[in-house]
C-alpha positions as CSV (number, residue, x, y, z in Angstrom):
1,M,109.2,293.4,297.3
2,N,113.0,294.1,299.4
3,A,115.7,292.3,297.3
4,I,118.3,293.9,299.7
5,N,119.6,292.2,302.6
6,S,118.2,295.2,305.1
7,L,119.5,295.2,308.7
8,S,116.9,294.9,311.3
9,I,116.5,297.4,314.4
10,D,118.5,295.2,317.1
11,Q,121.2,294.8,314.1
12,I,121.5,298.4,313.8
13,A,121.4,299.6,317.5
14,T,124.5,296.6,318.0
15,F,126.9,299.0,315.5
16,A,125.2,302.4,316.5
17,P,123.1,302.0,319.8
18,A,122.5,305.8,319.7
19,V,119.8,304.9,316.8
20,I,117.6,303.8,319.6
21,S,118.3,306.1,321.9
22,S,114.8,308.4,323.0
23,V,117.3,310.7,325.4
24,S,119.4,313.7,324.6
25,S,122.5,315.0,326.2
26,P,121.5,317.3,329.6
27,K,124.2,319.6,328.0
28,V,121.7,320.6,324.9
29,K,120.1,323.8,324.7
30,E,116.6,324.3,326.1
31,N,115.0,324.8,322.1
32,Y,117.2,321.4,321.3
33,K,114.4,318.9,320.2
34,H,115.3,315.1,320.0
35,Y,114.5,313.0,317.1
36,N,115.1,309.2,317.4
37,T,116.9,307.9,314.1
38,S,115.4,304.6,314.7
39,S,112.0,306.3,313.5
40,L,113.2,306.8,310.1
41,V,113.9,303.0,309.3
42,E,110.0,302.2,308.5
43,V,109.7,305.3,306.6
44,M,112.6,305.0,304.2
45,E,111.3,301.5,303.6
46,K,107.8,302.5,302.9
47,E,110.2,304.5,300.3
48,G,112.1,301.7,298.9
49,F,115.4,302.7,300.8
50,Y,116.7,299.9,302.9
51,P,119.0,300.1,306.1
52,V,122.5,298.1,305.1
53,S,125.0,299.5,307.1
54,A,125.1,301.4,310.5
55,S,128.2,303.1,312.7
56,Q,128.4,305.6,315.0
57,V,131.6,307.6,316.4
58,K,133.8,306.3,319.4
59,V,133.9,308.2,322.7
60,R,136.1,307.2,325.7
61,K,135.0,309.7,328.8
62,N,131.7,308.3,330.0
63,A,131.5,306.0,327.3
64,E,128.9,304.4,328.5
65,L,126.3,307.3,329.1
66,R,127.5,309.4,326.0
67,K,127.4,306.4,323.6
68,Q,123.6,307.4,324.1
69,F,124.2,310.8,322.7
70,A,127.0,309.9,320.0
71,K,127.3,311.0,316.1
72,H,125.6,308.1,314.0
73,A,124.7,307.1,310.5
74,I,122.4,304.7,308.7
75,V,123.4,304.0,305.4
76,F,120.3,303.4,303.2
77,R,119.9,301.5,299.4
78,D,117.7,301.8,297.2
79,S,116.2,298.2,296.1
80,K,116.6,299.1,292.3
81,V,119.5,298.9,290.3
82,N,120.6,301.0,287.4
83,Q,121.6,298.4,284.8
84,D,123.9,301.2,282.3
85,T,125.9,301.8,285.4
86,G,125.9,299.1,287.7
87,C,124.7,301.6,290.9
88,A,121.8,301.5,293.4
89,A,121.4,304.9,295.4
90,Q,121.9,305.3,298.8
91,I,120.6,307.6,301.3
92,V,122.9,308.6,304.1
93,I,121.3,309.8,307.0
94,V,123.9,311.1,309.7
95,N,121.9,312.3,313.2
96,S,123.4,312.7,317.0
97,H,121.7,313.7,320.4
98,D,124.6,315.8,322.1
99,G,124.0,319.1,319.7
100,S,127.0,318.3,317.7
101,T,125.4,318.1,314.4
102,S,122.1,318.4,313.1
103,Y,120.0,315.7,310.9
104,R,122.1,315.7,307.6
105,L,121.1,313.7,304.4
106,Y,123.5,312.7,301.7
107,Y,122.9,311.3,298.4
108,G,124.9,308.4,297.5
109,L,125.8,305.5,294.9
110,Y,126.7,302.1,295.3
111,R,128.5,300.3,292.9
112,F,128.2,296.2,293.2
113,V,131.1,295.4,290.9
114,C,133.5,296.5,293.5
115,A,131.1,297.2,296.5
116,N,132.2,300.8,297.1
117,G,129.9,303.1,298.8
118,L,130.0,306.4,296.2
119,M,128.9,309.8,297.9
120,V,127.8,312.4,295.2
121,G,129.7,315.5,295.6
122,S,127.0,317.8,294.3
123,E,125.5,320.6,296.1
124,F,122.1,319.1,295.6
125,A,123.0,316.4,297.3
126,K,123.2,317.2,300.7
127,E,120.5,318.4,303.2
128,R,120.3,319.0,306.6
129,I,117.4,319.6,309.2
130,C,118.0,321.4,312.5
131,H,117.1,319.7,316.0
132,K,114.5,322.9,316.7
133,G,111.2,321.5,316.5
134,D,109.9,323.9,314.0
135,K,109.2,321.3,311.3
136,N,107.9,318.2,310.2
137,T,111.0,316.4,310.4
138,I,109.5,313.2,308.9
139,D,107.6,314.6,306.3
140,E,110.8,316.9,305.5
141,I,113.0,314.0,305.5
142,I,110.6,312.0,302.9
143,R,110.4,315.0,300.6
144,I,114.8,315.7,300.4
145,S,114.4,311.5,300.1
146,R,112.3,311.8,297.1
147,E,113.9,314.7,295.9
148,F,117.0,312.9,295.9
149,A,115.9,309.7,294.2
150,E,114.4,311.9,291.4
151,K,118.0,313.3,290.9
152,A,119.3,309.8,290.1
153,G,119.1,309.7,286.9
154,K,121.3,313.0,286.1
155,I,123.7,311.0,288.6
156,N,123.5,308.3,286.0
157,K,123.7,310.3,283.2
158,Q,127.0,311.8,284.5
159,I,128.3,308.7,285.2
160,E,127.9,307.2,281.3
161,H,129.2,310.2,280.4
162,W,132.4,310.0,282.3
163,N,132.5,306.2,281.0
164,T,133.2,308.1,277.4
165,I,136.0,310.0,278.6
166,D,139.7,308.5,278.5
167,V,142.3,309.9,281.3
168,P,146.0,310.1,279.8
169,L,148.3,308.4,282.6
170,D,149.4,312.0,283.7
171,K,146.2,312.7,284.3
172,Q,145.5,309.8,286.2
173,I,148.6,310.2,288.2
174,E,147.9,314.0,288.6
175,F,144.1,312.6,290.2
176,A,145.7,310.2,292.8
177,K,148.4,313.1,294.3
178,K,145.3,315.3,294.8
179,A,143.8,312.6,296.4
180,M,146.5,311.5,298.3
181,D,147.5,315.4,299.5
182,Y,143.7,315.4,300.6
183,R,144.0,312.6,303.0
184,W,148.0,313.1,304.3
185,G,148.8,316.8,303.6
186,E,151.8,317.8,304.2
187,S,152.4,314.7,306.1
188,K,155.5,312.2,305.7
189,A,153.1,309.4,305.4
190,K,151.8,310.0,302.0
191,N,155.8,309.8,301.2
192,A,155.5,305.8,301.8
193,Y,153.1,305.3,298.7
194,S,153.4,306.0,295.2
195,P,149.9,307.6,293.1
196,E,150.4,304.4,291.1
197,D,149.6,302.2,294.1
198,F,145.9,303.8,294.3
199,L,145.4,303.2,290.8
200,E,145.3,299.6,291.0
201,A,141.9,297.7,289.6
202,H,140.4,295.3,292.0
203,N,138.3,293.8,289.5
204,I,138.0,292.8,285.8
205,E,135.8,296.1,284.7
206,D,138.5,298.1,286.3
207,A,141.6,296.5,284.9
208,N,142.9,297.7,281.6
209,N,140.2,300.3,281.9
210,N,141.3,304.3,281.7
211,T,138.3,306.1,281.7
212,L,137.4,309.0,284.5
213,W,134.4,306.6,286.0
214,S,137.0,303.9,286.1
215,V,139.9,305.8,287.4
216,F,137.8,307.5,290.2
217,N,136.6,304.2,291.3
218,K,140.3,303.0,291.3
219,V,141.6,305.9,293.5
220,Q,138.2,306.1,295.6
221,E,138.1,302.4,296.4
222,N,142.1,302.2,297.3
223,M,141.6,305.5,299.2
224,M,138.6,304.3,301.4
225,K,139.2,300.1,301.3
226,G,142.8,300.7,302.8
227,N,145.3,297.9,302.5
228,V,147.7,300.0,300.3
229,S,151.2,298.7,301.0
230,G,154.1,301.0,301.0
231,Q,157.5,301.5,302.5
232,T,158.9,304.8,304.3
233,E,161.9,306.3,303.6
234,K,163.3,304.3,306.7
235,G,162.4,301.3,304.8
236,R,159.9,300.0,307.3
237,R,156.8,298.5,305.5
238,V,153.5,300.0,306.2
239,R,149.6,299.6,305.1
240,T,147.1,302.4,304.9
241,R,143.6,301.7,307.3
242,P,140.7,301.8,306.0
243,V,138.5,305.2,306.4
244,K,135.7,304.0,308.8
245,N,135.2,307.4,310.8
246,I,131.8,308.8,309.5
247,N,132.6,312.6,309.2
248,R,136.2,311.6,307.4
249,N,134.0,309.1,305.0
250,I,131.7,311.3,304.0
251,N,133.8,314.2,303.1
252,T,136.4,312.2,301.3
253,N,134.0,310.5,299.1
254,R,132.6,314.1,298.3
255,F,136.3,315.4,297.5
256,L,136.7,313.1,295.0
257,W,133.3,313.4,293.3
258,N,133.9,317.0,293.4
259,L,137.8,316.4,292.1
260,A,136.1,314.1,289.3
261,E,133.7,316.9,288.2
262,E,136.7,319.0,287.8
263,F,138.8,316.8,285.6
264,E,135.5,316.3,283.6
265,E,135.9,320.3,282.5
266,E,139.8,320.0,281.6
267,L,139.3,316.7,280.0
268,V,136.0,317.7,277.3
Protein backbone atom coordinates (compact mmCIF):
# COMPACT_ATOMS: atom_id res chain seq x y z
CA MET A 1 0.00 0.00 0.00
CA ASN A 2 1.29 3.48 -0.87
CA ALA A 3 1.52 5.53 2.31
CA ILE A 4 3.35 8.31 0.50
CA ASN A 5 1.73 11.42 -0.90
CA SER A 6 3.01 10.65 -4.40
CA LEU A 7 2.67 12.86 -7.47
CA SER A 8 0.51 12.12 -10.47
CA ILE A 9 1.94 12.32 -14.00
CA ASP A 10 0.14 15.64 -14.50
CA GLN A 11 1.69 17.05 -11.33
CA ILE A 12 5.14 15.82 -12.37
CA ALA A 13 4.74 17.44 -15.79
CA THR A 14 3.93 20.76 -14.14
CA PHE A 15 7.38 20.81 -12.52
CA ALA A 16 9.24 19.02 -15.32
CA PRO A 17 7.50 19.20 -18.73
CA ALA A 18 10.28 17.19 -20.40
CA VAL A 19 9.24 14.12 -18.40
CA ILE A 20 6.25 13.54 -20.71
CA SER A 21 7.95 14.61 -23.93
CA SER A 22 7.85 12.03 -26.72
CA VAL A 23 10.34 13.85 -28.95
CA SER A 24 14.08 14.48 -28.83
CA SER A 25 16.12 17.46 -29.87
CA PRO A 26 16.86 17.52 -33.62
CA LYS A 27 20.52 18.05 -32.69
CA VAL A 28 21.04 14.57 -31.19
CA LYS A 29 23.10 11.97 -33.07
CA GLU A 30 21.56 9.33 -35.32
CA ASN A 31 22.21 6.50 -32.87
CA TYR A 32 20.43 8.38 -30.06
CA LYS A 33 17.46 6.47 -28.64
CA HIS A 34 14.62 8.42 -27.04
CA TYR A 35 13.42 7.15 -23.66
CA ASN A 36 10.23 8.67 -22.29
CA THR A 37 10.84 9.32 -18.59
CA SER A 38 7.15 9.16 -17.69
CA SER A 39 7.10 5.47 -18.64
CA LEU A 40 9.17 4.78 -15.53
CA VAL A 41 6.60 5.99 -13.02
CA GLU A 42 4.34 2.94 -13.13
CA VAL A 43 7.37 0.63 -13.22
CA MET A 44 8.95 2.24 -10.16
CA GLU A 45 5.66 2.18 -8.25
CA LYS A 46 5.47 -1.57 -8.79
CA GLU A 47 8.93 -1.78 -7.21
CA GLY A 48 7.66 0.15 -4.16
CA PHE A 49 9.14 3.55 -5.07
CA TYR A 50 6.76 6.49 -5.53
CA PRO A 51 7.39 9.89 -7.22
CA VAL A 52 7.54 12.65 -4.62
CA SER A 53 9.21 15.52 -6.50
CA ALA A 54 10.33 16.55 -9.97
CA SER A 55 12.37 19.36 -11.47
CA GLN A 56 14.20 20.37 -14.62
CA VAL A 57 16.83 22.89 -15.65
CA LYS A 58 15.71 26.30 -16.87
CA VAL A 59 16.30 27.21 -20.49
CA ARG A 60 16.28 30.71 -21.94
CA LYS A 61 16.80 30.67 -25.71
CA ASN A 62 13.86 29.09 -27.56
CA ALA A 63 12.45 28.20 -24.15
CA GLU A 64 9.10 26.82 -25.35
CA LEU A 65 10.82 24.41 -27.71
CA ARG A 66 13.88 23.47 -25.65
CA LYS A 67 11.99 22.82 -22.40
CA GLN A 68 10.70 19.63 -24.08
CA PHE A 69 14.29 18.33 -24.21
CA ALA A 70 15.81 19.79 -21.02
CA LYS A 71 17.59 17.79 -18.33
CA HIS A 72 15.10 16.73 -15.66
CA ALA A 73 14.90 14.64 -12.51
CA ILE A 74 12.28 12.65 -10.61
CA VAL A 75 12.75 11.58 -6.99
CA PHE A 76 11.19 8.22 -6.12
CA ARG A 77 10.87 7.31 -2.44
CA ASP A 78 10.53 3.89 -0.85
CA SER A 79 7.29 3.42 1.06
CA LYS A 80 9.20 1.70 3.89
CA VAL A 81 10.98 3.69 6.61
CA ASN A 82 13.88 2.33 8.67
CA GLN A 83 12.77 2.88 12.27
CA ASP A 84 16.35 2.96 13.64
CA THR A 85 17.62 5.72 11.34
CA GLY A 86 14.33 7.49 10.54
CA CYS A 87 15.21 7.35 6.84
CA ALA A 88 13.60 5.99 3.71
CA ALA A 89 15.46 5.02 0.56
CA GLN A 90 15.21 7.28 -2.48
CA ILE A 91 16.16 6.78 -6.09
CA VAL A 92 16.76 9.90 -8.16
CA ILE A 93 16.43 9.39 -11.91
CA VAL A 94 17.94 12.03 -14.20
CA ASN A 95 17.32 12.15 -17.95
CA SER A 96 17.29 14.53 -20.90
CA HIS A 97 16.17 14.46 -24.52
CA ASP A 98 18.90 16.71 -25.94
CA GLY A 99 21.91 14.41 -25.61
CA SER A 100 23.32 16.33 -22.65
CA THR A 101 23.09 13.38 -20.25
CA SER A 102 22.53 9.65 -20.17
CA TYR A 103 19.83 8.06 -18.03
CA ARG A 104 21.34 8.37 -14.53
CA LEU A 105 20.19 6.76 -11.30
CA TYR A 106 21.36 7.86 -7.86
CA TYR A 107 20.62 6.17 -4.58
CA GLY A 108 19.74 8.47 -1.71
CA LEU A 109 18.04 8.73 1.66
CA TYR A 110 15.24 10.88 2.99
CA ARG A 111 15.48 11.84 6.66
CA PHE A 112 12.00 12.61 7.93
CA VAL A 113 13.05 14.47 11.07
CA CYS A 114 14.35 17.40 9.03
CA ALA A 115 12.82 16.67 5.63
CA ASN A 116 16.24 16.32 4.02
CA GLY A 117 16.97 14.47 0.82
CA LEU A 118 20.41 12.98 1.43
CA MET A 119 22.40 11.66 -1.50
CA VAL A 120 24.65 8.69 -0.81
CA GLY A 121 28.10 9.33 -2.21
CA SER A 122 29.51 5.82 -2.35
CA GLU A 123 30.49 4.54 -5.78
CA PHE A 124 27.86 1.78 -5.87
CA ALA A 125 25.14 4.40 -5.52
CA LYS A 126 25.37 5.78 -9.05
CA GLU A 127 24.57 4.10 -12.37
CA ARG A 128 23.97 5.32 -15.90
CA ILE A 129 22.39 3.97 -19.06
CA CYS A 130 23.31 5.43 -22.46
CA HIS A 131 20.72 6.50 -25.02
CA LYS A 132 21.86 3.99 -27.64
CA GLY A 133 19.03 1.49 -27.61
CA ASP A 134 21.37 -1.46 -27.16
CA LYS A 135 19.77 -2.44 -23.85
CA ASN A 136 16.27 -2.96 -22.57
CA THR A 137 16.18 0.29 -20.63
CA ILE A 138 13.20 -0.50 -18.42
CA ASP A 139 14.62 -3.89 -17.40
CA GLU A 140 17.99 -2.30 -16.72
CA ILE A 141 16.48 0.39 -14.52
CA ILE A 142 14.50 -2.22 -12.58
CA ARG A 143 17.68 -4.24 -12.07
CA ILE A 144 19.62 -1.21 -10.83
CA SER A 145 16.76 -0.10 -8.57
CA ARG A 146 16.61 -3.52 -6.96
CA GLU A 147 20.38 -3.53 -6.45
CA PHE A 148 20.12 -0.13 -4.77
CA ALA A 149 17.34 -1.41 -2.51
CA GLU A 150 19.52 -4.37 -1.52
CA LYS A 151 22.28 -1.94 -0.48
CA ALA A 152 19.92 -0.16 1.95
CA GLY A 153 20.94 -2.39 4.84
CA LYS A 154 24.61 -1.50 4.38
CA ILE A 155 23.83 2.22 4.31
CA ASN A 156 21.66 2.04 7.43
CA LYS A 157 24.44 0.22 9.30
CA GLN A 158 26.82 2.96 8.25
CA ILE A 159 24.43 5.58 9.62
CA GLU A 160 24.09 3.68 12.89
CA HIS A 161 27.89 3.64 13.15
CA TRP A 162 28.09 7.38 12.49
CA ASN A 163 25.65 7.83 15.37
CA THR A 164 28.28 6.34 17.71
CA ILE A 165 31.11 8.66 16.64
CA ASP A 166 31.45 11.89 18.61
CA VAL A 167 32.98 14.78 16.68
CA PRO A 168 35.11 17.33 18.63
CA LEU A 169 34.29 20.99 18.05
CA ASP A 170 37.43 21.66 16.02
CA LYS A 171 36.55 18.81 13.65
CA GLN A 172 32.95 20.04 13.36
CA ILE A 173 34.27 23.44 12.28
CA GLU A 174 36.67 21.76 9.85
CA PHE A 175 33.77 19.80 8.34
CA ALA A 176 31.72 22.98 7.87
CA LYS A 177 34.72 24.86 6.42
CA LYS A 178 35.30 22.16 3.82
CA ALA A 179 31.62 22.30 2.87
CA MET A 180 31.89 26.07 2.47
CA ASP A 181 35.05 25.71 0.39
CA TYR A 182 33.27 23.27 -1.88
CA ARG A 183 30.32 25.58 -2.43
CA TRP A 184 32.15 28.90 -2.79
CA GLY A 185 35.77 27.99 -3.55
CA GLU A 186 37.94 31.08 -3.34
CA SER A 187 34.97 33.42 -3.67
CA LYS A 188 34.71 36.23 -1.15
CA ALA A 189 31.06 35.24 -0.66
CA LYS A 190 32.04 32.66 1.94
CA ASN A 191 33.66 35.38 4.07
CA ALA A 192 30.17 36.62 4.92
CA TYR A 193 29.48 33.43 6.89
CA SER A 194 31.14 31.49 9.66
CA PRO A 195 31.40 27.68 9.91
CA GLU A 196 29.29 27.84 13.07
CA ASP A 197 26.40 29.16 10.94
CA PHE A 198 26.26 25.81 9.15
CA LEU A 199 26.38 23.81 12.39
CA GLU A 200 23.12 25.25 13.70
CA ALA A 201 20.50 22.62 14.48
CA HIS A 202 16.91 23.00 13.29
CA ASN A 203 15.36 20.07 15.13
CA ILE A 204 15.42 18.52 18.60
CA GLU A 205 17.30 15.39 17.51
CA ASP A 206 20.30 17.37 16.28
CA ALA A 207 20.34 19.96 19.07
CA ASN A 208 23.25 19.28 21.46
CA ASN A 209 24.08 16.20 19.39
CA ASN A 210 27.63 16.09 18.05
CA THR A 211 27.78 12.65 16.47
CA LEU A 212 29.08 12.42 12.91
CA TRP A 213 25.57 11.65 11.63
CA SER A 214 24.19 14.74 13.34
CA VAL A 215 27.05 17.01 12.21
CA PHE A 216 26.62 15.78 8.66
CA ASN A 217 22.88 16.46 8.80
CA LYS A 218 23.23 19.94 10.26
CA VAL A 219 25.72 21.03 7.62
CA GLN A 220 23.77 19.33 4.85
CA GLU A 221 20.47 20.92 5.85
CA ASN A 222 21.92 24.42 6.18
CA MET A 223 23.91 24.09 2.97
CA MET A 224 21.08 22.70 0.84
CA LYS A 225 18.08 24.64 2.21
CA GLY A 226 19.84 27.99 2.41
CA ASN A 227 18.48 30.89 4.48
CA VAL A 228 21.73 31.12 6.49
CA SER A 229 22.29 34.78 7.37
CA GLY A 230 25.64 36.51 7.17
CA GLN A 231 27.34 39.87 6.74
CA THR A 232 29.78 41.02 4.06
CA GLU A 233 33.02 42.86 4.79
CA LYS A 234 31.18 46.09 3.93
CA GLY A 235 28.47 45.35 6.50
CA ARG A 236 25.70 44.32 4.10
CA ARG A 237 23.35 41.62 5.40
CA VAL A 238 23.05 38.59 3.12
CA ARG A 239 21.42 35.14 3.11
CA THR A 240 22.36 31.93 1.34
CA ARG A 241 20.06 30.56 -1.32
CA PRO A 242 18.80 26.97 -1.45
CA VAL A 243 20.53 24.61 -3.85
CA LYS A 244 17.93 23.91 -6.56
CA ASN A 245 20.03 23.17 -9.64
CA ILE A 246 19.83 19.42 -10.40
CA ASN A 247 23.55 18.86 -10.93
CA ARG A 248 24.61 21.07 -8.05
CA ASN A 249 22.11 19.39 -5.73
CA ILE A 250 23.36 15.91 -6.56
CA ASN A 251 27.04 16.85 -6.56
CA THR A 252 26.83 18.76 -3.27
CA ASN A 253 25.00 15.92 -1.54
CA ARG A 254 27.53 13.39 -2.78
CA PHE A 255 30.44 15.60 -1.73
CA LEU A 256 29.08 15.94 1.81
CA TRP A 257 28.50 12.18 2.10
CA ASN A 258 32.02 11.43 0.91
CA LEU A 259 33.36 14.06 3.31
CA ALA A 260 31.57 12.33 6.20
CA GLU A 261 33.13 9.04 5.12
CA GLU A 262 36.58 10.68 5.25
CA PHE A 263 35.89 11.99 8.76
CA GLU A 264 34.70 8.53 9.78
CA GLU A 265 38.13 7.14 8.90
CA GLU A 266 39.89 9.93 10.83
CA LEU A 267 37.78 9.70 13.97
CA VAL A 268 37.58 5.94 14.58
